[in-house]
C-alpha positions in Angstrom: 75.7 87.3 63.6 74.8 84.1 61.9 77.0 81.2 63.0 78.5 83.2 66.0 78.2 81.4 69.3 79.0 83.3 72.4 81.0 81.6 75.1 80.1 84.4 77.6 78.9 83.7 81.1 76.2 85.7 82.9 77.9 88.2 85.2 81.4 87.6 83.9 83.3 89.7 81.3 87.0 90.0 81.5 88.2 93.6 82.1 89.9 93.8 78.7 86.7 92.6 77.0 84.6 95.1 79.0 87.0 97.9 78.0 86.7 96.8 74.3 82.9 96.9 74.5 82.9 100.2 76.4 85.0 101.7 73.5 81.8 101.7 71.4 80.6 104.6 73.6 83.0 106.8 71.6 81.3 105.7 68.3 77.7 106.3 69.3 77.5 109.3 66.9 78.1 107.1 63.9 75.1 105.9 61.9 73.8 102.4 62.7 72.8 101.6 59.1 69.9 102.0 56.8 67.0 100.2 55.3 67.6 98.5 51.9 65.5 96.5 49.5 61.7 96.9 49.1 62.0 97.4 45.4 59.3 96.0 43.1 60.7 93.2 41.0 57.8 92.4 38.9 54.0 92.7 38.7 53.4 90.6 41.8 56.8 90.5 43.5 59.1 92.7 45.4 62.5 92.4 47.2 61.9 92.0 51.0 63.4 95.0 52.9 66.3 94.5 55.3 68.4 96.6 57.6 71.9 97.1 56.2 74.2 97.5 59.3 76.9 100.1 59.3 80.5 99.2 60.1 80.0 100.4 63.7 76.9 98.2 64.2 78.5 95.2 62.6 81.6 95.8 64.8 79.4 96.0 67.9 77.5 92.8 67.1 80.8 91.0 66.6 82.3 92.3 69.8 79.2 91.6 71.8 79.3 88.0 70.7 83.0 87.5 70.9 83.6 89.3 74.2 81.0 87.8 76.4 78.2 90.4 76.3 75.9 88.0 74.6 75.3 85.0 76.8 73.4 81.8 76.4 70.2 81.7 78.5 66.5 81.1 78.0 65.8 84.7 76.9 62.2 84.0 75.6 61.2 82.6 79.0 63.0 85.5 80.8 61.1 88.0 78.6 57.8 86.3 79.5 58.7 86.5 83.2 59.2 90.3 83.2 62.5 90.7 81.4 60.6 92.6 78.7 60.2 95.5 81.2 64.0 95.8 81.3 64.4 95.5 77.5 61.8 98.2 76.9 62.6 100.5 79.8 63.4 104.1 79.1 67.1 104.6 78.4 67.6 106.7 81.5 66.5 103.7 83.7 69.3 101.6 82.2 72.0 103.7 83.9 71.7 101.6 87.0 71.6 98.1 85.4 73.9 95.4 86.7 76.3 93.7 84.3 73.9 90.7 84.3 71.0 92.9 83.3 73.0 94.5 80.5 74.0 91.1 79.2 70.4 89.8 79.3 69.0 92.9 77.7 71.6 93.0 74.9 71.3 89.3 74.3 67.5 89.6 74.1 67.7 92.5 71.6 70.2 90.8 69.4 68.3 87.5 69.4 65.0 89.4 68.7 66.6 91.0 65.7 67.0 87.6 64.1 63.2 87.2 64.2 62.2 90.8 63.7 64.4 92.6 61.2 65.2 96.1 62.6 64.8 95.3 66.3 68.5 96.2 66.9 68.2 99.3 64.8 65.2 100.5 66.8 67.1 99.9 70.0 69.9 102.2 68.7 67.5 104.8 67.4 65.3 105.0 70.5 68.3 105.3 72.8 68.2 102.0 74.6 71.3 100.5 73.0 73.4 103.7 73.4 72.3 103.7 77.1 73.4 100.1 77.5 76.8 100.9 75.9 77.2 103.9 78.1 76.4 101.6 81.1 79.1 99.2 80.0 81.5 102.2 79.9 80.6 103.1 83.4 81.0 99.5 84.6 84.4 99.5 82.9 85.4 102.7 84.7 85.8 104.5 81.4 
């Protein structure tokens, strides 16, 4: 995700882009990755752990940035004004999210992952990201 800048606009995703994002619903059974690192290197040092994304997750991140799902907006302020309730809602609540809500939530999760390693993996594992991808499929009519 480093160096990728989204040109997406809130509430706007071309139908072909939405269909490409919705196609990840068929890949939700694939692993999202695994933790790596953490090994002791010496008496007083160790290798910091990181989450090694699977090809599916790497593909999703790239598609999200390139196809307008990730949008530029002041996500920290939005989170502080109640957006965190949408980000941390139960997966079943996400079935009714608008396209704008899905964009905001995915953007916030992907940006949070840059500051807190594993935030995206947690969102996949606890069902929030699969619910958002299934919502994209529903919005695409898939």
